[in-house]
C-alpha positions as a Python dict, from the first residue, in 0.01 Angstrom:
ca = {
    (1, 'M'): (0, 0, 0),
    (2, 'E'): (169, -73, 331),
    (3, 'N'): (-32, 209, 486),
    (4, 'Y'): (-354, 31, 390),
    (5, 'F'): (-229, -288, 550),
    (6, 'R'): (-123, -108, 870),
    (7, 'L'): (-457, 71, 896),
    (8, 'G'): (-641, -257, 840),
    (9, 'D'): (-426, -426, 1102),
    (10, 'E'): (-504, -153, 1356),
    (11, 'L'): (-876, -178, 1280),
    (12, 'L'): (-861, -555, 1322),
    (13, 'R'): (-697, -512, 1663),
    (14, 'I'): (-972, -278, 1785),
    (15, 'R'): (-1242, -521, 1671),
    (16, 'R'): (-1358, -347, 1355),
    (17, 'P'): (-1323, -639, 1112),
    (18, 'D'): (-1544, -504, 833),
    (19, 'A'): (-1346, -181, 812),
    (20, 'A'): (-1019, -378, 831),
    (21, 'E'): (-1128, -598, 541),
    (22, 'M'): (-1184, -292, 323),
    (23, 'F'): (-826, -173, 382),
    (24, 'F'): (-677, -519, 324),
    (25, 'K'): (-864, -549, -6),
    (26, 'Q'): (-749, -202, -115),
    (27, 'A'): (-391, -306, -38),
    (28, 'Q'): (-444, -624, -239),
    (29, 'N'): (-567, -422, -538),
    (30, 'L'): (-267, -190, -520),
    (31, 'A'): (-1, -457, -474),
    (32, 'P'): (-124, -809, -554),
    (33, 'A'): (230, -949, -529),
    (34, 'S'): (284, -824, -175),
    (35, 'P'): (237, -1066, 115),
    (36, 'L'): (84, -803, 344),
    (37, 'P'): (-273, -791, 206),
    (38, 'Y'): (-300, -1171, 212),
    (39, 'E'): (-156, -1180, 562),
    (40, 'G'): (-419, -930, 674),
    (41, 'L'): (-700, -1120, 506),
    (42, 'G'): (-574, -1444, 659),
    (43, 'L'): (-563, -1299, 1009),
    (44, 'L'): (-909, -1152, 957),
    (45, 'A'): (-1042, -1491, 845),
    (46, 'A'): (-883, -1654, 1152),
    (47, 'E'): (-1054, -1398, 1374),
    (48, 'R'): (-1385, -1483, 1207),
    (49, 'G'): (-1332, -1858, 1241),
    (50, 'Q'): (-1314, -1908, 863),
    (51, 'H'): (-1055, -2185, 861),
    (52, 'E'): (-1030, -2253, 488),
    (53, 'A'): (-1000, -1882, 403),
    (54, 'T'): (-735, -1846, 673),
    (55, 'L'): (-526, -2124, 524),
    (56, 'Q'): (-572, -2001, 169),
    (57, 'N'): (-476, -1639, 240),
    (58, 'L'): (-186, -1718, 472),
    (59, 'K'): (-48, -1971, 226),
    (60, 'V'): (-41, -1701, -42),
    (61, 'A'): (117, -1455, 204),
    (62, 'L'): (392, -1705, 287),
    (63, 'Q'): (447, -1786, -80),
    (64, 'H'): (486, -1413, -147),
    (65, 'G'): (756, -1388, 119),
    (66, 'S'): (583, -1297, 444),
    (67, 'T'): (821, -1300, 738),
    (68, 'S'): (555, -1246, 1004),
    (69, 'F'): (586, -1485, 1295),
    (70, 'L'): (210, -1458, 1341),
    (71, 'A'): (141, -1565, 983),
    (72, 'F'): (356, -1877, 1027),
    (73, 'Y'): (202, -1955, 1367),
    (74, 'I'): (-162, -1912, 1263),
    (75, 'Y'): (-95, -2108, 943),
    (76, 'A'): (47, -2399, 1147),
    (77, 'Q'): (-241, -2374, 1394),
    (78, 'E'): (-497, -2398, 1113),
    (79, 'Q'): (-314, -2690, 954),
    (80, 'Y'): (-328, -2870, 1288),
    (81, 'R'): (-695, -2784, 1328),
    (82, 'L'): (-767, -2961, 999),
    (83, 'T'): (-639, -3286, 1147),
    (84, 'A'): (-918, -3294, 1408),
    (85, 'D'): (-1233, -3496, 1368),
    (86, 'S'): (-1583, -3349, 1384),
    (87, 'Q'): (-1566, -3337, 1764),
    (88, 'D'): (-1232, -3151, 1772),
    (89, 'R'): (-1038, -3460, 1877),
    (90, 'H'): (-689, -3515, 1744),
    (91, 'A'): (-520, -3843, 1667),
    (92, 'P'): (-144, -3879, 1635),
    (93, 'L'): (-26, -3707, 1320),
    (94, 'K'): (145, -3884, 1034),
    (95, 'N'): (511, -3798, 994),
    (96, 'E'): (463, -3577, 687),
    (97, 'A'): (184, -3367, 838),
    (98, 'A'): (368, -3335, 1168),
    (99, 'A'): (689, -3232, 993),
    (100, 'E'): (510, -2966, 789),
    (101, 'I'): (336, -2818, 1094),
    (102, 'R'): (656, -2835, 1298),
    (103, 'G'): (843, -2658, 1017),
    (104, 'E'): (595, -2370, 1015),
    (105, 'L'): (620, -2340, 1394),
    (106, 'H'): (1001, -2330, 1374),
    (107, 'K'): (975, -2052, 1117),
    (108, 'S'): (748, -1856, 1350),
    (109, 'I'): (1012, -1878, 1622),
    (110, 'A'): (1296, -1783, 1388),
}
């Protein structure tokens, strides 16, 4: 299963997202409890600009125990993006939202 994830990750890095998606989905079928397939699908969705799918997949990856700094970082980035208005302007965040995003960023550094 990890081989499928690694192959998908390499394909994503060389800009072959459709091929990468196939490997991530095969990994997901083989090991649905692993964080790696969801991490791959989340990163793929981020690359495609699919914000909701990014959040959904990375949330599952983190719940399944992902330790990838990139998963935590992209997840926090997408959470912050959701706070913008329709013109991509951000207002000051409420304490709870800011604390959650800050927590994810601290995890990415750790």
